[in-house]
N, C-alpha and C positions, 0 to 999 in steps of 0.2 A: 504494500500500500504506500502511496506517495501523496504528498501535499505540497502545493505551490501556494505561497501566501504573498500578500502585499503587491500583487501584480498591478502595474499602473493602469492597465485596462485588460478586461477579458471580453472578447467579441463572441458572444454566445450564439447569435442568430436564432435564439429561441422563438421569437415571434415569427421569423421567416419560416422556421420549421413548422410551426403551428399553422401557417398559411400555405403550406405545401409549396413554398418557393415562388408564389404567384402574387402579382399586384403588390409589390413591395414598396415601402416608403423608407426614408432614412432611419426612422426610429426602429425599424425591424432588425437593425443590427443588434439590438438588445445588449447594449454596452454595460459593463459593470466596472466602476472605478474602484481602485484599491480592492481588487478582487482576490478570491481564494478558490481553489479547486482541490478536491480529494478524489483519488481514483486508484484502482488496482489494475492488473494486467488486462482485465476483460471489459471493465465498464467504468463510467464516471459515477462516483458515489454521491458527490455533493458539489454544487457550485453556487457562489453568491458573494456578497460583500464580506471582506475579511472580518469585520467586526461581528458578523453573524456565524462565523465558523463554529460548528457544533463542538462541544467540549471533547467528545471522543477523538477528534482529529487534532486538537490543539497540542497534545503532548507529543505527537509524532514529529520526528525530524523533518524539516521542510526546506524548500528552496525559497529564498527571499527574492521576490520578483520585482522590486521597485526598479523602474527604468526599462521594463519589458512589457510587451503586448503579447497576449496569448490569443490565437485564433484557432478555429477548426483547421485541421490539417488540409493543406492545399491538395486538390485532386486534378490531375491532368488526364482527362477522360478520352483523349484521342491522340495517339502517337503511332508512328511507324518506326519504332526505335531499332528493331533488329535488322540491320542491313550492313553491307560493305560498300566501300568506294564513296565517291562524291560526284556531284554534278555542278561543280563550280563554273565550268565552261558554259553550261546551259544558262546560268544566271546572266553571264555576260552576253550571250546570244539574245536573251530576252531584252536586255537593256538596249541592244542594237536592233530590236524590232521583231524578232521571231516570237511566235506565241506557243503556248503549251502544246497544242495539238500538232502544229507544224514540226516542232522538235520531236515529238513522238513518232511522227510519220517518217522521220529520217533515222530512226533507230535509237533515238534518245529517250528521255523520260523513264517511265517505269521499267521498260525492257532493258535499258542500259544498266539500271541498278540490279535487275535480275541477273544479268551476266556476271557482274562483280560479286554478287552475293553467292551465286552458285559456285564461283571459283574459290570462295573463302572456306576454310575448314570450320567445323563446329566450334573448336577451341578459339579460333580467331573471332568468330561472331560473339562468343560468350565474353571474351575479354573486352571487345568493343562495347558490348552491352553493359558490363560492369562500370566501365569508365563513364559512359553516358548517364547511367543511373546515379552514380556517386555525385556527379555534377548537379543533376536535377535535385537530388536530396539536399545539396548545399543551399539551394534556393528556398527550402522549406516545403517542397512538394513531398507528400507522404503516401499518396495513392496514384498509381500510374497504369494506364492501359498500354499493352504491347500488342501490336497487330503483326500477323504474318502477312505474306502477299508479295514478297520480293524474290520468290523462287519459282512459283507457278508450274511446278512439277509435283507429282505425288510425293516422291522421296524428299525433294527440297522443301516443300511446305511442312512436312512432318518434322524435318530437321529444325526448321525455324521454331516450330511449336516446342520441340524438345529443348532448344536453347532458352526459350521463355520459361520453361519448367525449371531449368537449372538456375536461372536468374531468380525465380521465386524462392527457391531453397536458399540461395546465397544471401538474399536480403530479407529473410523471413522475420527477423526481429527489428528491421529498419523500415521496410516499405511493404505496402500491400500492392501486389501486381496482379493485373487481370489480363488473361491471355485471350485475344480475339483472333479467330481464324478468318483470314480474308484471302482465300484462294481465288475469289472472284475480284481480282484487282485490275487485271488487264488480260487480253487474249494474245498468247504467243502467236507469232506469224505462221507457225507450223500447223495451226488448227484452222479449218475452213470457216468456222463460225463460232460465236460465243456459245451457242447451244451445244455444239460438239465438245467444246472445252468443258462446259459444265458437266456434261454426261461422263466424259472420260477422266476428268481430273478433280473438279471442284467437289462433286458429291461423294465419290469414293474416298477422297482424302478426308473429308469431313467425318464420314462414318468411322474411318480408321483412327483419326485423331480423337474422336469422342470415346472410342473403345479403349484407348490408352489413357484416358483421363486428362488430355492435354488442352481441352477447349472450354472456355467459359462463355464466350459469345461468338456469334457469326456475323460478319459484315460483308457488304457487297457494294461495288462501285456502279451505281445505277446511272448511266449516262449514255448518250448517243455515241456509238463507236466503241462502247465498252460492254455493258450488260443491260439487256432490255428488261421491261416490266415482266415479260414471260420468264426470263431467266431468274429474276428476283423471286417470282412466285414459286418456282421449283426449288430454289435454294432455301427459301423461308419454310416451305412445306417440310423439307427434309430436316432442317434445324428444329422445327417445332416437334416433329416426331421423335427427335432425340432429346427433347427437353432443354434445348439450348436457347439462350436469349438472343434477340435480334438487334442489329444495328444496320444503318444504311448511309452511304455517301449519297446525298440527294441534292438535286437542283443546283449544281455548282456552275455548269456552263450555260444551261438553259433550264427553263421550268419544265421538267419531265413529270410533274405531279408526284415526285418522290416523297414529299412531306406527307401528302394524303395517303400514299401507299404505306408509309411507316406507321401512321396513326391507325389505319385499317387493320394492320397486322399486330398492333400492340408492341411495336419495337421499343426498346429502351430509349433509343435516340435516333434522330435524323440530323445529319451533320453536313456542314457547309452552308446550304440554304441561301446562296448568293442571289439566286433568281426565283426564289419561292413566291408564288402568287398570293394574293389576299385569301383566296379559297384554301390554299395550302396552309397558310398561317391559321386560319379558322379551324381547320382540321386538327392541327397540333394543339391549339388552345383547348379543344374539347376532349383531349386525350391525355394519358399519362406520359406520352412520348416527349422526351426532352429535346428542345431545339438547341443543338450544340453549334455554336458559332466559332469559326476558326479565322480570326482576323489576321493572323500571321500569314496565312495563305493569300488573302486579298492584298496585303502589303507586298508580299514577295512577288506576286504575279502582276501587280499593278491594276487590280480590279476594284470595283466599287464594293464597299462593305455591305453586309446584309441589312435588311430593314429591322434592326433590333428593336427600335422603339415601337414599331407597329406590332411586333411579336409580344413584347412585354405588355403593352396596353390591351392587347386582345386576351391576355391571360395565359400565355405560353410559359412553361418552365424553361428558362434560358440558362444555358451553361456556356462557358468559354473554355476552349482547349488550345494547345499549342499547334497541333497537327505536325509535330516534329518529324521531319522526313528529309531525305537528301535533295529532293527536286523542287518542291513548291512551298516549303516553309522550314528552312534550315535554321530553326531557332528552338531552343529547348527550355527557355525561361518563360513559363506561363505567366508569372506575375508581371514581367516586363511587357509582354504582348498585351495582356488585359489592361494594364495601366495606361499604355499608349492609346489603345483603342477606345477606352471608356468615354472620352469626351465626344468622339465622332459617333459612337453608338448611342450616346445620350443616356448613359447609365448613372443612376445615383449610387451612393456607396453600398447600400444594402443589396442592390441588384448586382453590383460588381462582385462583392464578396460572396454572395450566394452562388454566382456563376462559377466561381473558382472552387467552391466547397460543397455546399448543400445540393445544388442542382447538378453539379458535375458528378457527385457521388450517385445521385439518382440515375444519371446517364449510364452508369455501370451496374445498376441494380443493387447498389449498396445503400440500403435505407437505414443502416445502423450508425451512420457517421455524417459529417457535414455540418453539425451543430454541436454545441457544448451544453448538454442537458443530462440530467440523471438518467442512467440506464443505457446511454449511447456508448459506442466504442471510444476509448480515450485516444483519438487521433488528433494531435496538436501540431501547430506551427508556432514557433516562438521568435519574436523579433525584438531587436535592441532599439526600442523606441518608447517614447512616453505617450504617444497617441497614434491611433490607427491611421490618421491622415498622413503621417510621415512615411508610411510604408509605400503607398501608391504614388506619393509625391516624388520620391527619389527614384526616378526612372534609371534603370540599369545599375543601381547600387543595391546590392543584396544586404539587407539588415537581418537576415535569418540567422538564428543561433542554434547550436546543438541543444537538444533537450537535456536538462540536468539529470 
């Protein structure tokens, strides 16, 4: 059992939790000044003002938290972290006028990373994963999703899932890692159609990965030139039969009605949403599916940001994630991306912090964290600051501290 006392602020998000992360106002941060929290390895036992700390916890050795702000642990709910190689040249090409799809047609994009990833050994991929996760942990991120999708062969995708499983074990006391199978990330040139690739690779690999206990969620890139609505229906049907949670890359290049498709199938999240229509926003608002925004991708590709304000005002649960990947968002710092994007997305502080914690956790099906309340998992981020405002104000400066 541990106790933190005299924290300058505790950001509990208790009111945001009670409102299911929707229609939030600044006071939904539920800040506690000069706060205290008691917890064990499994759950939060008590949280409140230090002067009200129950007698049973006062005699315990405690961390003196003056000059620190405690928040729910940051959650990055969308990353493509297991890969080899880089696509720095493509970034330069885009600055010089090439677009994402043109680069892909010339053998770049996802298929380039596939070649590099297939050439790397499992040990090399594991070491790269450890380095990346240690860096993300240093920013205060405590829960991270890892997608496969950069092998696009049965053996290769299973190897990426196995690397993710090794990373889970390696970080078991430091991070919560969620493994998402995304065999439907792109269609290799050797297959005549997306339907053919789904039949021969995506579905059999999903079934085998599930049998080995390697998959938590299933994702698919629903986009013209990648995977159709019919492909999504087949993939989701198989995932549902296996009891696997669903996610979808939706409406990134054009409105393909991906948001509505996600809501219809009860997906955990619909991600990107750069081109989602008003009808798609309405569908998400009336469902438990989280609208996960990836502003780093819009910045990296030079695209307009999604209509976050319309989503929030409609009642959507909105999360923000980094989309850390080698080609379209090579940034691993969720707090930096979200802080820079917040003014353009027109988020208040409660919406911003819920997007990085409470709603991001919901986007991974983790309803036991994302706020600091009795009974929830004790997942915390600790920052050297006197006030929450200092954390998002200091762009690119990590105030995160190791937990005592």
